[in-house]
PDB file of N, CA, C, O and CB in Angstrom:
ATOM      1  N   UNK A   1       0.828  -1.196   0.000  1.00  0.00           N
ATOM      2  CA  UNK A   1       0.000   0.000   0.000  1.00  0.00           C
ATOM      3  C   UNK A   1       0.875   1.264   0.000  1.00  0.00           C
ATOM      4  O   UNK A   1       0.558   2.245  -0.672  1.00  0.00           O
ATOM      5  CB  UNK A   1      -0.944  -0.004   1.220  1.00  0.00           C
ATOM      6  N   UNK A   2       1.961   1.228   0.748  1.00  0.00           N
ATOM      7  CA  UNK A   2       2.855   2.387   0.803  1.00  0.00           C
ATOM      8  C   UNK A   2       3.451   2.679  -0.573  1.00  0.00           C
ATOM      9  O   UNK A   2       3.599   3.842  -0.950  1.00  0.00           O
ATOM     10  CB  UNK A   2       3.979   2.151   1.827  1.00  0.00           C
ATOM     11  N   UNK A   3       3.792   1.636  -1.317  1.00  0.00           N
ATOM     12  CA  UNK A   3       4.349   1.823  -2.658  1.00  0.00           C
ATOM     13  C   UNK A   3       3.310   2.472  -3.579  1.00  0.00           C
ATOM     14  O   UNK A   3       3.647   3.335  -4.390  1.00  0.00           O
ATOM     15  CB  UNK A   3       4.820   0.469  -3.245  1.00  0.00           C
ATOM     16  N   UNK A   4       2.071   2.060  -3.452  1.00  0.00           N
ATOM     17  CA  UNK A   4       0.996   2.634  -4.254  1.00  0.00           C
ATOM     18  C   UNK A   4       0.801   4.110  -3.918  1.00  0.00           C
ATOM     19  O   UNK A   4       0.676   4.940  -4.818  1.00  0.00           O
ATOM     20  CB  UNK A   4      -0.313   1.861  -4.032  1.00  0.00           C
ATOM     21  N   UNK A   5       0.776   4.436  -2.640  1.00  0.00           N
ATOM     22  CA  UNK A   5       0.600   5.833  -2.232  1.00  0.00           C
ATOM     23  C   UNK A   5       1.758   6.699  -2.696  1.00  0.00           C
ATOM     24  O   UNK A   5       1.557   7.857  -3.063  1.00  0.00           O
ATOM     25  CB  UNK A   5       0.458   5.931  -0.716  1.00  0.00           C
ATOM     26  N   UNK A   6       2.966   6.153  -2.685  1.00  0.00           N
ATOM     27  CA  UNK A   6       4.135   6.914  -3.128  1.00  0.00           C
ATOM     28  C   UNK A   6       4.099   7.169  -4.635  1.00  0.00           C
ATOM     29  O   UNK A   6       4.664   8.153  -5.113  1.00  0.00           O
ATOM     30  CB  UNK A   6       5.421   6.172  -2.755  1.00  0.00           C
ATOM     31  N   UNK A   7       3.442   6.294  -5.375  1.00  0.00           N
ATOM     32  CA  UNK A   7       3.386   6.425  -6.831  1.00  0.00           C
ATOM     33  C   UNK A   7       2.285   7.368  -7.300  1.00  0.00           C
ATOM     34  O   UNK A   7       2.289   7.784  -8.459  1.00  0.00           O
ATOM     35  CB  UNK A   7       3.185   5.069  -7.457  1.00  0.00           C
ATOM     36  N   UNK A   8       1.353   7.710  -6.436  1.00  0.00           N
ATOM     37  CA  UNK A   8       0.229   8.563  -6.818  1.00  0.00           C
ATOM     38  C   UNK A   8       0.703  10.011  -6.964  1.00  0.00           C
ATOM     39  O   UNK A   8       1.419  10.533  -6.111  1.00  0.00           O
ATOM     40  CB  UNK A   8      -0.916   8.465  -5.773  1.00  0.00           C
ATOM     41  N   UNK A   9       0.292  10.642  -8.055  1.00  0.00           N
ATOM     42  CA  UNK A   9       0.633  12.034  -8.314  1.00  0.00           C
ATOM     43  C   UNK A   9      -0.665  12.819  -8.422  1.00  0.00           C
ATOM     44  O   UNK A   9      -1.593  12.396  -9.111  1.00  0.00           O
ATOM     45  CB  UNK A   9       1.497  12.182  -9.612  1.00  0.00           C
ATOM     46  N   UNK A  10      -0.734  13.946  -7.753  1.00  0.00           N
ATOM     47  CA  UNK A  10      -1.915  14.807  -7.829  1.00  0.00           C
ATOM     48  C   UNK A  10      -1.879  15.562  -9.160  1.00  0.00           C
ATOM     49  O   UNK A  10      -1.029  16.430  -9.362  1.00  0.00           O
ATOM     50  CB  UNK A  10      -1.971  15.805  -6.614  1.00  0.00           C
ATOM     51  N   UNK A  11      -2.791  15.233 -10.054  1.00  0.00           N
ATOM     52  CA  UNK A  11      -2.813  15.866 -11.371  1.00  0.00           C
ATOM     53  C   UNK A  11      -3.094  17.360 -11.272  1.00  0.00           C
ATOM     54  O   UNK A  11      -2.564  18.142 -12.062  1.00  0.00           O
ATOM     55  CB  UNK A  11      -3.857  15.200 -12.256  1.00  0.00           C
ATOM     56  N   UNK A  12      -3.909  17.761 -10.325  1.00  0.00           N
ATOM     57  CA  UNK A  12      -4.234  19.178 -10.166  1.00  0.00           C
ATOM     58  C   UNK A  12      -2.989  19.965  -9.756  1.00  0.00           C
ATOM     59  O   UNK A  12      -2.718  21.027 -10.316  1.00  0.00           O
ATOM     60  CB  UNK A  12      -5.356  19.365  -9.120  1.00  0.00           C
ATOM     61  N   UNK A  13      -2.229  19.450  -8.782  1.00  0.00           N
ATOM     62  CA  UNK A  13      -1.008  20.121  -8.340  1.00  0.00           C
ATOM     63  C   UNK A  13       0.004  20.194  -9.475  1.00  0.00           C
ATOM     64  O   UNK A  13       0.646  21.227  -9.666  1.00  0.00           O
ATOM     65  CB  UNK A  13      -0.398  19.395  -7.132  1.00  0.00           C
ATOM     66  N   UNK A  14       0.151  19.123 -10.220  1.00  0.00           N
ATOM     67  CA  UNK A  14       1.072  19.110 -11.356  1.00  0.00           C
ATOM     68  C   UNK A  14       0.685  20.174 -12.380  1.00  0.00           C
ATOM     69  O   UNK A  14       1.552  20.868 -12.910  1.00  0.00           O
ATOM     70  CB  UNK A  14       1.093  17.721 -12.015  1.00  0.00           C
ATOM     71  N   UNK A  15      -0.596  20.305 -12.659  1.00  0.00           N
ATOM     72  CA  UNK A  15      -1.059  21.285 -13.643  1.00  0.00           C
ATOM     73  C   UNK A  15      -0.838  22.706 -13.146  1.00  0.00           C
ATOM     74  O   UNK A  15      -0.389  23.564 -13.907  1.00  0.00           O
ATOM     75  CB  UNK A  15      -2.540  21.066 -13.962  1.00  0.00           C
ATOM     76  N   UNK A  16      -1.146  22.965 -11.888  1.00  0.00           N
ATOM     77  CA  UNK A  16      -0.974  24.309 -11.326  1.00  0.00           C
ATOM     78  C   UNK A  16       0.499  24.709 -11.334  1.00  0.00           C
ATOM     79  O   UNK A  16       0.819  25.878 -11.547  1.00  0.00           O
ATOM     80  CB  UNK A  16      -1.535  24.373  -9.891  1.00  0.00           C
ATOM     81  N   UNK A  17       1.382  23.767 -11.106  1.00  0.00           N
ATOM     82  CA  UNK A  17       2.812  24.063 -11.026  1.00  0.00           C
ATOM     83  C   UNK A  17       3.541  23.967 -12.362  1.00  0.00           C
ATOM     84  O   UNK A  17       4.749  24.194 -12.415  1.00  0.00           O
ATOM     85  CB  UNK A  17       3.457  23.137 -10.052  1.00  0.00           C
ATOM     86  N   UNK A  18       2.840  23.639 -13.433  1.00  0.00           N
ATOM     87  CA  UNK A  18       3.461  23.497 -14.749  1.00  0.00           C
ATOM     88  C   UNK A  18       2.774  24.435 -15.738  1.00  0.00           C
ATOM     89  O   UNK A  18       1.680  24.131 -16.215  1.00  0.00           O
ATOM     90  CB  UNK A  18       3.383  22.023 -15.244  1.00  0.00           C
ATOM     91  N   UNK A  19       3.403  25.581 -16.056  1.00  0.00           N
ATOM     92  CA  UNK A  19       2.774  26.531 -16.985  1.00  0.00           C
ATOM     93  C   UNK A  19       2.414  25.918 -18.339  1.00  0.00           C
ATOM     94  O   UNK A  19       1.398  26.289 -18.927  1.00  0.00           O
ATOM     95  CB  UNK A  19       3.692  27.704 -17.206  1.00  0.00           C
ATOM     96  N   UNK A  20       3.213  25.003 -18.834  1.00  0.00           N
ATOM     97  CA  UNK A  20       2.905  24.384 -20.127  1.00  0.00           C
ATOM     98  C   UNK A  20       1.605  23.591 -20.059  1.00  0.00           C
ATOM     99  O   UNK A  20       0.874  23.527 -21.047  1.00  0.00           O
ATOM    100  CB  UNK A  20       4.055  23.468 -20.572  1.00  0.00           C
ATOM    101  N   UNK A  21       1.309  22.994 -18.925  1.00  0.00           N
ATOM    102  CA  UNK A  21       0.069  22.232 -18.773  1.00  0.00           C
ATOM    103  C   UNK A  21      -1.131  23.158 -18.602  1.00  0.00           C
ATOM    104  O   UNK A  21      -2.250  22.786 -18.954  1.00  0.00           O
ATOM    105  CB  UNK A  21       0.171  21.281 -17.576  1.00  0.00           C
ATOM    106  N   UNK A  22      -0.913  24.355 -18.070  1.00  0.00           N
ATOM    107  CA  UNK A  22      -2.012  25.302 -17.853  1.00  0.00           C
ATOM    108  C   UNK A  22      -2.607  25.784 -19.172  1.00  0.00           C
ATOM    109  O   UNK A  22      -3.772  26.178 -19.218  1.00  0.00           O
ATOM    110  CB  UNK A  22      -1.526  26.497 -17.036  1.00  0.00           C
ATOM    111  N   UNK A  23      -1.823  25.758 -20.233  1.00  0.00           N
ATOM    112  CA  UNK A  23      -2.285  26.221 -21.545  1.00  0.00           C
ATOM    113  C   UNK A  23      -3.500  25.424 -22.008  1.00  0.00           C
ATOM    114  O   UNK A  23      -4.347  25.954 -22.727  1.00  0.00           O
ATOM    115  CB  UNK A  23      -1.157  26.112 -22.582  1.00  0.00           C
ATOM    116  N   UNK A  24      -3.595  24.170 -21.609  1.00  0.00           N
ATOM    117  CA  UNK A  24      -4.725  23.330 -22.033  1.00  0.00           C
ATOM    118  C   UNK A  24      -6.046  23.774 -21.421  1.00  0.00           C
ATOM    119  O   UNK A  24      -7.106  23.359 -21.889  1.00  0.00           O
ATOM    120  CB  UNK A  24      -4.463  21.882 -21.666  1.00  0.00           C
ATOM    121  N   UNK A  25      -6.009  24.605 -20.388  1.00  0.00           N
ATOM    122  CA  UNK A  25      -7.225  24.983 -19.678  1.00  0.00           C
ATOM    123  C   UNK A  25      -7.656  26.410 -20.007  1.00  0.00           C
ATOM    124  O   UNK A  25      -8.030  27.169 -19.113  1.00  0.00           O
ATOM    125  CB  UNK A  25      -7.020  24.837 -18.182  1.00  0.00           C
ATOM    126  N   UNK A  26      -7.605  26.770 -21.270  1.00  0.00           N
ATOM    127  CA  UNK A  26      -8.090  28.054 -21.755  1.00  0.00           C
ATOM    128  C   UNK A  26      -9.413  27.809 -22.470  1.00  0.00           C
ATOM    129  O   UNK A  26      -9.695  26.695 -22.910  1.00  0.00           O
ATOM    130  CB  UNK A  26      -7.045  28.744 -22.703  1.00  0.00           C
ATOM    131  N   UNK A  27     -10.212  28.851 -22.579  1.00  0.00           N
ATOM    132  CA  UNK A  27     -11.475  28.711 -23.306  1.00  0.00           C
ATOM    133  C   UNK A  27     -11.211  28.442 -24.782  1.00  0.00           C
ATOM    134  O   UNK A  27     -11.848  27.587 -25.397  1.00  0.00           O
ATOM    135  CB  UNK A  27     -12.343  29.974 -23.141  1.00  0.00           C
ATOM    136  N   UNK A  28     -10.265  29.185 -25.336  1.00  0.00           N
ATOM    137  CA  UNK A  28      -9.930  29.029 -26.745  1.00  0.00           C
ATOM    138  C   UNK A  28      -8.428  28.814 -26.849  1.00  0.00           C
ATOM    139  O   UNK A  28      -7.655  29.611 -26.317  1.00  0.00           O
ATOM    140  CB  UNK A  28     -10.385  30.269 -27.584  1.00  0.00           C
ATOM    141  N   UNK A  29      -8.009  27.772 -27.511  1.00  0.00           N
ATOM    142  CA  UNK A  29      -6.591  27.418 -27.568  1.00  0.00           C
ATOM    143  C   UNK A  29      -5.763  28.466 -28.308  1.00  0.00           C
ATOM    144  O   UNK A  29      -4.582  28.637 -28.007  1.00  0.00           O
ATOM    145  CB  UNK A  29      -6.422  26.066 -28.238  1.00  0.00           C
ATOM    146  N   UNK A  30      -6.360  29.170 -29.269  1.00  0.00           N
ATOM    147  CA  UNK A  30      -5.604  30.126 -30.070  1.00  0.00           C
ATOM    148  C   UNK A  30      -5.907  31.582 -29.726  1.00  0.00           C
ATOM    149  O   UNK A  30      -5.601  32.476 -30.515  1.00  0.00           O
ATOM    150  CB  UNK A  30      -5.883  29.893 -31.522  1.00  0.00           C
ATOM    151  N   UNK A  31      -6.500  31.830 -28.570  1.00  0.00           N
ATOM    152  CA  UNK A  31      -6.834  33.197 -28.173  1.00  0.00           C
ATOM    153  C   UNK A  31      -6.856  33.309 -26.652  1.00  0.00           C
ATOM    154  O   UNK A  31      -7.178  32.351 -25.951  1.00  0.00           O
ATOM    155  CB  UNK A  31      -8.198  33.622 -28.765  1.00  0.00           C
ATOM    156  N   UNK A  32      -6.507  34.494 -26.156  1.00  0.00           N
ATOM    157  CA  UNK A  32      -6.561  34.734 -24.712  1.00  0.00           C
ATOM    158  C   UNK A  32      -7.939  35.206 -24.257  1.00  0.00           C
ATOM    159  O   UNK A  32      -8.163  35.401 -23.063  1.00  0.00           O
ATOM    160  CB  UNK A  32      -5.514  35.759 -24.316  1.00  0.00           C
ATOM    161  N   UNK A  33      -8.869  35.393 -25.207  1.00  0.00           N
ATOM    162  CA  UNK A  33     -10.208  35.855 -24.847  1.00  0.00           C
ATOM    163  C   UNK A  33     -10.955  34.784 -24.065  1.00  0.00           C
ATOM    164  O   UNK A  33     -10.738  33.588 -24.257  1.00  0.00           O
ATOM    165  CB  UNK A  33     -11.000  36.242 -26.102  1.00  0.00           C
ATOM    166  N   UNK A  34     -11.834  35.234 -23.183  1.00  0.00           N
ATOM    167  CA  UNK A  34     -12.673  34.314 -22.416  1.00  0.00           C
ATOM    168  C   UNK A  34     -13.932  33.997 -23.215  1.00  0.00           C
ATOM    169  O   UNK A  34     -14.321  34.758 -24.101  1.00  0.00           O
ATOM    170  CB  UNK A  34     -13.039  34.916 -21.030  1.00  0.00           C
ATOM    171  N   UNK A  35     -14.551  32.897 -22.905  1.00  0.00           N
ATOM    172  CA  UNK A  35     -15.803  32.510 -23.546  1.00  0.00           C
ATOM    173  C   UNK A  35     -16.917  33.370 -22.951  1.00  0.00           C
ATOM    174  O   UNK A  35     -17.175  33.275 -21.751  1.00  0.00           O
ATOM    175  CB  UNK A  35     -16.099  30.977 -23.353  1.00  0.00           C
ATOM    176  N   UNK A  36     -17.586  34.205 -23.747  1.00  0.00           N
ATOM    177  CA  UNK A  36     -18.629  35.075 -23.200  1.00  0.00           C
ATOM    178  C   UNK A  36     -19.855  34.306 -22.703  1.00  0.00           C
ATOM    179  O   UNK A  36     -20.684  34.866 -21.986  1.00  0.00           O
ATOM    180  CB  UNK A  36     -19.055  36.074 -24.246  1.00  0.00           C
ATOM    181  N   UNK A  37     -19.976  33.048 -23.073  1.00  0.00           N
ATOM    182  CA  UNK A  37     -21.118  32.256 -22.627  1.00  0.00           C
ATOM    183  C   UNK A  37     -20.915  31.639 -21.250  1.00  0.00           C
ATOM    184  O   UNK A  37     -21.857  31.099 -20.671  1.00  0.00           O
ATOM    185  CB  UNK A  37     -21.401  31.171 -23.621  1.00  0.00           C
ATOM    186  N   UNK A  38     -19.703  31.713 -20.723  1.00  0.00           N
ATOM    187  CA  UNK A  38     -19.419  31.136 -19.410  1.00  0.00           C
ATOM    188  C   UNK A  38     -19.472  32.246 -18.367  1.00  0.00           C
ATOM    189  O   UNK A  38     -18.678  33.185 -18.403  1.00  0.00           O
ATOM    190  CB  UNK A  38     -18.029  30.422 -19.394  1.00  0.00           C
ATOM    191  N   UNK A  39     -20.402  32.128 -17.454  1.00  0.00           N
ATOM    192  CA  UNK A  39     -20.507  33.084 -16.354  1.00  0.00           C
ATOM    193  C   UNK A  39     -19.992  32.411 -15.090  1.00  0.00           C
ATOM    194  O   UNK A  39     -20.185  31.211 -14.891  1.00  0.00           O
ATOM    195  CB  UNK A  39     -21.981  33.582 -16.166  1.00  0.00           C
ATOM    196  N   UNK A  40     -19.337  33.188 -14.241  1.00  0.00           N
ATOM    197  CA  UNK A  40     -18.818  32.636 -12.995  1.00  0.00           C
ATOM    198  C   UNK A  40     -19.454  33.361 -11.817  1.00  0.00           C
ATOM    199  O   UNK A  40     -19.872  34.514 -11.929  1.00  0.00           O
ATOM    200  CB  UNK A  40     -17.273  32.750 -12.938  1.00  0.00           C
ATOM    201  N   UNK A  41     -19.520  32.667 -10.692  1.00  0.00           N
ATOM    202  CA  UNK A  41     -20.041  33.239  -9.456  1.00  0.00           C
ATOM    203  C   UNK A  41     -19.026  32.979  -8.349  1.00  0.00           C
ATOM    204  O   UNK A  41     -18.322  31.969  -8.378  1.00  0.00           O
ATOM    205  CB  UNK A  41     -21.443  32.638  -9.093  1.00  0.00           C
ATOM    206  N   UNK A  42     -18.946  33.891  -7.366  1.00  0.00           N
ATOM    207  CA  UNK A  42     -18.002  33.675  -6.267  1.00  0.00           C
ATOM    208  C   UNK A  42     -18.497  32.603  -5.307  1.00  0.00           C
ATOM    209  O   UNK A  42     -19.692  32.492  -5.032  1.00  0.00           O
ATOM    210  CB  UNK A  42     -17.763  34.977  -5.510  1.00  0.00           C
ATOM    211  N   UNK A  43     -17.558  31.823  -4.808  1.00  0.00           N
ATOM    212  CA  UNK A  43     -17.875  30.817  -3.796  1.00  0.00           C
ATOM    213  C   UNK A  43     -16.615  30.546  -2.979  1.00  0.00           C
ATOM    214  O   UNK A  43     -15.600  30.115  -3.525  1.00  0.00           O
ATOM    215  CB  UNK A  43     -18.418  29.498  -4.451  1.00  0.00           C
ATOM    216  N   UNK A  44     -16.677  30.796  -1.686  1.00  0.00           N
ATOM    217  CA  UNK A  44     -15.551  30.579  -0.774  1.00  0.00           C
ATOM    218  C   UNK A  44     -14.265  31.223  -1.287  1.00  0.00           C
ATOM    219  O   UNK A  44     -13.225  30.570  -1.369  1.00  0.00           O
ATOM    220  CB  UNK A  44     -15.330  29.087  -0.564  1.00  0.00           C
ATOM    221  N   UNK A  45     -14.345  32.502  -1.629  1.00  0.00           N
ATOM    222  CA  UNK A  45     -13.212  33.299  -2.096  1.00  0.00           C
ATOM    223  C   UNK A  45     -12.581  32.762  -3.384  1.00  0.00           C
ATOM    224  O   UNK A  45     -11.411  33.027  -3.660  1.00  0.00           O
ATOM    225  CB  UNK A  45     -12.165  33.364  -1.017  1.00  0.00           C
ATOM    226  N   UNK A  46     -13.353  32.008  -4.169  1.00  0.00           N
ATOM    227  CA  UNK A  46     -12.914  31.520  -5.470  1.00  0.00           C
ATOM    228  C   UNK A  46     -14.053  31.758  -6.450  1.00  0.00           C
ATOM    229  O   UNK A  46     -15.079  32.324  -6.073  1.00  0.00           O
ATOM    230  CB  UNK A  46     -12.510  29.999  -5.416  1.00  0.00           C
ATOM    231  N   UNK A  47     -13.896  31.342  -7.688  1.00  0.00           N
ATOM    232  CA  UNK A  47     -14.998  31.438  -8.642  1.00  0.00           C
ATOM    233  C   UNK A  47     -15.253  30.067  -9.252  1.00  0.00           C
ATOM    234  O   UNK A  47     -14.357  29.231  -9.363  1.00  0.00           O
ATOM    235  CB  UNK A  47     -14.690  32.484  -9.748  1.00  0.00           C
ATOM    236  N   UNK A  48     -16.492  29.870  -9.639  1.00  0.00           N
ATOM    237  CA  UNK A  48     -16.908  28.619 -10.266  1.00  0.00           C
ATOM    238  C   UNK A  48     -17.945  28.950 -11.325  1.00  0.00           C
ATOM    239  O   UNK A  48     -18.560  30.016 -11.270  1.00  0.00           O
ATOM    240  CB  UNK A  48     -17.477  27.606  -9.213  1.00  0.00           C
ATOM    241  N   UNK A  49     -18.153  28.058 -12.290  1.00  0.00           N
ATOM    242  CA  UNK A  49     -19.177  28.314 -13.308  1.00  0.00           C
ATOM    243  C   UNK A  49     -20.564  28.411 -12.675  1.00  0.00           C
ATOM    244  O   UNK A  49     -20.892  27.662 -11.755  1.00  0.00           O
ATOM    245  CB  UNK A  49     -19.161  27.207 -14.377  1.00  0.00           C
ATOM    246  N   UNK A  50     -21.360  29.328 -13.173  1.00  0.00           N
ATOM    247  CA  UNK A  50     -22.718  29.513 -12.664  1.00  0.00           C
ATOM    248  C   UNK A  50     -23.614  28.372 -13.128  1.00  0.00           C
ATOM    249  O   UNK A  50     -23.478  27.866 -14.242  1.00  0.00           O
ATOM    250  CB  UNK A  50     -23.292  30.868 -13.123  1.00  0.00           C
ATOM    251  N   UNK A  51     -24.526  27.983 -12.259  1.00  0.00           N
ATOM    252  CA  UNK A  51     -25.522  26.985 -12.639  1.00  0.00           C
ATOM    253  C   UNK A  51     -26.557  27.672 -13.533  1.00  0.00           C
ATOM    254  O   UNK A  51     -26.614  28.902 -13.569  1.00  0.00           O
ATOM    255  CB  UNK A  51     -26.200  26.336 -11.372  1.00  0.00           C
ATOM    256  N   UNK A  52     -27.369  26.908 -14.246  1.00  0.00           N
ATOM    257  CA  UNK A  52     -28.387  27.540 -15.096  1.00  0.00           C
ATOM    258  C   UNK A  52     -29.293  28.505 -14.323  1.00  0.00           C
ATOM    259  O   UNK A  52     -29.747  29.501 -14.887  1.00  0.00           O
ATOM    260  CB  UNK A  52     -29.239  26.469 -15.756  1.00  0.00           C
ATOM    261  N   UNK A  53     -29.559  28.231 -13.058  1.00  0.00           N
ATOM    262  CA  UNK A  53     -30.434  29.092 -12.263  1.00  0.00           C
ATOM    263  C   UNK A  53     -29.731  30.369 -11.816  1.00  0.00           C
ATOM    264  O   UNK A  53     -30.398  31.357 -11.509  1.00  0.00           O
ATOM    265  CB  UNK A  53     -30.943  28.339 -11.050  1.00  0.00           C
ATOM    266  N   UNK A  54     -28.399  30.370 -11.773  1.00  0.00           N
ATOM    267  CA  UNK A  54     -27.635  31.543 -11.342  1.00  0.00           C
ATOM    268  C   UNK A  54     -27.253  32.453 -12.501  1.00  0.00           C
ATOM    269  O   UNK A  54     -26.827  33.587 -12.287  1.00  0.00           O
ATOM    270  CB  UNK A  54     -26.386  31.106 -10.615  1.00  0.00           C
ATOM    271  N   UNK A  55     -27.402  31.968 -13.713  1.00  0.00           N
ATOM    272  CA  UNK A  55     -26.977  32.747 -14.876  1.00  0.00           C
ATOM    273  C   UNK A  55     -27.847  33.988 -15.073  1.00  0.00           C
ATOM    274  O   UNK A  55     -29.046  33.978 -14.793  1.00  0.00           O
ATOM    275  CB  UNK A  55     -27.016  31.880 -16.133  1.00  0.00           C
ATOM    276  N   UNK A  56     -27.225  35.039 -15.554  1.00  0.00           N
ATOM    277  CA  UNK A  56     -27.918  36.278 -15.875  1.00  0.00           C
ATOM    278  C   UNK A  56     -28.084  36.312 -17.393  1.00  0.00           C
ATOM    279  O   UNK A  56     -27.104  36.126 -18.114  1.00  0.00           O
ATOM    280  CB  UNK A  56     -27.133  37.545 -15.342  1.00  0.00           C
ATOM    281  N   UNK A  57     -29.302  36.545 -17.898  1.00  0.00           N
ATOM    282  CA  UNK A  57     -29.489  36.591 -19.356  1.00  0.00           C
ATOM    283  C   UNK A  57     -28.646  37.706 -19.985  1.00  0.00           C
ATOM    284  O   UNK A  57     -28.686  38.852 -19.538  1.00  0.00           O
ATOM    285  CB  UNK A  57     -30.982  36.799 -19.700  1.00  0.00           C
ATOM    286  N   UNK A  58     -27.892  37.362 -21.016  1.00  0.00           N
ATOM    287  CA  UNK A  58     -27.016  38.316 -21.689  1.00  0.00           C
ATOM    288  C   UNK A  58     -27.261  38.216 -23.187  1.00  0.00           C
ATOM    289  O   UNK A  58     -27.347  37.120 -23.740  1.00  0.00           O
ATOM    290  CB  UNK A  58     -25.514  38.050 -21.346  1.00  0.00           C
ATOM    291  N   UNK A  59     -27.373  39.362 -23.836  1.00  0.00           N
ATOM    292  CA  UNK A  59     -27.499  39.404 -25.287  1.00  0.00           C
ATOM    293  C   UNK A  59     -26.149  39.810 -25.858  1.00  0.00           C
ATOM    294  O   UNK A  59     -25.655  40.899 -25.568  1.00  0.00           O
ATOM    295  CB  UNK A  59     -28.629  40.392 -25.739  1.00  0.00           C
ATOM    296  N   UNK A  60     -25.550  38.945 -26.667  1.00  0.00           N
ATOM    297  CA  UNK A  60     -24.257  39.246 -27.267  1.00  0.00           C
ATOM    298  C   UNK A  60     -24.467  40.049 -28.538  1.00  0.00           C
ATOM    299  O   UNK A  60     -25.312  39.710 -29.367  1.00  0.00           O
ATOM    300  CB  UNK A  60     -23.467  37.952 -27.562  1.00  0.00           C
ATOM    301  N   UNK A  61     -23.700  41.107 -28.684  1.00  0.00           N
ATOM    302  CA  UNK A  61     -23.782  41.966 -29.855  1.00  0.00           C
ATOM    303  C   UNK A  61     -22.420  41.959 -30.527  1.00  0.00           C
ATOM    304  O   UNK A  61     -21.416  42.287 -29.895  1.00  0.00           O
ATOM    305  CB  UNK A  61     -24.223  43.419 -29.476  1.00  0.00           C
ATOM    306  N   UNK A  62     -22.373  41.588 -31.804  1.00  0.00           N
ATOM    307  CA  UNK A  62     -21.117  41.594 -32.543  1.00  0.00           C
ATOM    308  C   UNK A  62     -20.944  42.931 -33.227  1.00  0.00           C
ATOM    309  O   UNK A  62     -21.886  43.489 -33.789  1.00  0.00           O
ATOM    310  CB  UNK A  62     -21.071  40.449 -33.572  1.00  0.00           C
ATOM    311  N   UNK A  63     -19.720  43.439 -33.169  1.00  0.00           N
ATOM    312  CA  UNK A  63     -19.410  44.693 -33.841  1.00  0.00           C
ATOM    313  C   UNK A  63     -18.899  44.381 -35.238  1.00  0.00           C
ATOM    314  O   UNK A  63     -18.091  43.470 -35.420  1.00  0.00           O
ATOM    315  CB  UNK A  63     -18.368  45.523 -33.038  1.00  0.00           C
ATOM    316  N   UNK A  64     -19.364  45.128 -36.213  1.00  0.00           N
ATOM    317  CA  UNK A  64     -18.864  44.966 -37.581  1.00  0.00           C
ATOM    318  C   UNK A  64     -17.631  45.831 -37.740  1.00  0.00           C
ATOM    319  O   UNK A  64     -17.671  47.041 -37.518  1.00  0.00           O
ATOM    320  CB  UNK A  64     -19.952  45.343 -38.640  1.00  0.00           C
ATOM    321  N   UNK A  65     -16.537  45.198 -38.127  1.00  0.00           N
ATOM    322  CA  UNK A  65     -15.272  45.941 -38.253  1.00  0.00           C
ATOM    323  C   UNK A  65     -15.143  46.596 -39.602  1.00  0.00           C
ATOM    324  O   UNK A  65     -14.141  47.259 -39.873  1.00  0.00           O
ATOM    325  CB  UNK A  65     -14.088  45.024 -38.023  1.00  0.00           C
TER     326      UNK A  65
END
């Protein structure tokens, strides 16, 4: 059992401590923009995605360049 516990790696800790791995957790792989459809709410001094009941209706307007 000790050998098994020693072999276990926390994937979350590895990702947080490895900038190259953090790149995979962006909304869009080729842009730094956030997904406008994802709303977050505060919870215990952090943020999490809003549930359907917590979401605020938003109308997206595209600008013509």
